[in-house]
C-alpha positions in Angstrom: 143.8 71.7 234.7 146.3 70.5 237.3 146.7 74.4 238.6 142.3 74.5 238.7 142.5 71.4 240.9 144.9 72.3 243.2 143.3 75.8 243.5 139.9 74.0 244.1 141.3 72.0 247.1 142.5 75.4 248.6 139.3 77.0 248.3 137.3 73.4 249.7 139.8 73.6 252.8 138.8 77.1 254.0 134.8 76.0 253.5 132.5 74.3 255.7 130.1 71.2 255.4 130.2 68.0 253.4 133.2 67.7 251.0 131.4 66.9 247.9 129.3 70.2 248.3 132.6 72.3 249.1 134.6 70.7 246.2 131.7 71.1 243.7 131.3 74.9 244.6 135.4 75.1 244.7 136.0 73.9 241.7 133.3 76.0 240.4 135.1 79.1 241.6 138.4 78.1 240.3 137.3 77.7 237.1 136.0 80.9 237.5 139.2 82.6 238.6 140.7 80.9 235.8 138.5 82.4 232.9 139.3 85.8 234.5 143.0 85.0 234.6 142.9 84.2 230.7 145.5 85.8 228.6 144.5 87.3 225.3 146.8 85.3 222.6 147.3 86.6 218.9 146.7 84.0 216.4 150.9 84.5 215.5 151.7 83.4 218.9 149.3 80.1 218.2 150.7 79.5 215.0 154.4 79.9 216.1 153.4 77.3 219.3 151.8 74.7 216.8 154.9 74.9 214.2 157.1 73.4 217.9 155.2 70.4 217.7 153.7 69.6 214.0 155.1 69.5 210.8 152.2 71.0 209.0 150.0 74.0 209.9 147.6 76.0 208.1 145.2 78.4 208.9 141.6 78.2 207.4 139.0 81.1 207.4 135.2 80.3 206.0 131.5 80.8 206.8 132.3 83.1 209.8 134.7 80.8 211.4 138.6 80.6 211.5 140.7 77.4 212.8 144.3 76.6 212.6 144.6 73.4 211.6 147.9 71.2 212.8 149.0 68.3 211.4 151.8 65.4 212.7 152.7 62.1 211.7 150.7 60.8 215.2 147.3 62.6 213.8 145.5 66.1 213.5 144.5 68.8 215.4 142.5 71.8 215.0 141.8 75.2 217.2 138.9 77.3 216.7 139.7 81.1 216.8 136.7 83.1 215.9 133.3 82.0 216.8 134.7 78.6 218.5 137.3 80.5 220.3 139.6 78.2 222.2 137.8 75.0 221.2 140.0 72.1 220.1 139.5 69.3 218.4 142.0 66.1 218.4 141.9 63.3 216.0 143.3 60.6 218.4 143.0 60.6 222.2 147.0 59.9 222.5 147.6 63.8 221.3 147.1 65.0 224.7 151.1 65.4 224.8 151.2 67.6 221.4 148.3 69.8 223.2 149.9 70.2 226.2 153.0 71.2 224.4 151.2 74.1 223.0 149.2 75.3 225.9 152.6 75.1 228.0 154.1 77.4 225.2 151.2 79.8 225.3 151.5 79.7 229.1 147.7 78.8 228.9 145.3 76.3 230.3 143.2 73.9 229.1 140.1 71.4 230.3 138.4 68.6 228.4 135.0 68.6 227.1 134.8 64.8 225.9 137.0 62.1 224.6 138.5 64.0 221.5 137.2 67.9 222.4 138.9 70.4 224.8 138.7 74.0 225.4 141.4 76.2 225.6 141.9 79.4 228.4 142.3 82.3 225.7 
C-alpha cells in the first residue's frame, strides 16, 4: 500500500490540473501498474509464510473454493486461493501486523477493502 501511494504521488507530480483530480488518476494508474507486476505465488509459499506467524495453518477445499485458514492466540484469518484469489479476511482489525508479515515474506502488496477484508496482490 505504501509503495502504491508513493508511486501515485510520483505520477501526480508529473500531471497538470487540480491536485485531487491528478491524484485520483494517479492512484488508478498506480494500482493498474501494481496488478500488472503482481507475481504468481504458489500455495506452498503462502502456507510457509503463514506458518511463520500463526500456530495453526489448515488448507480447506470445497464447493469450488480453496482457502488457507490460519489461527494464532490473537485471532484467525483466511486467504482465498481459487475463486476468491487473493481475498483475505481477518477476525480482528488488530491482526494487520500478521498480514504484513505474510505479505513481506511473499514480497507482495495488499490493500484494504473494508474493516476486516483485504486483497492480496497475488
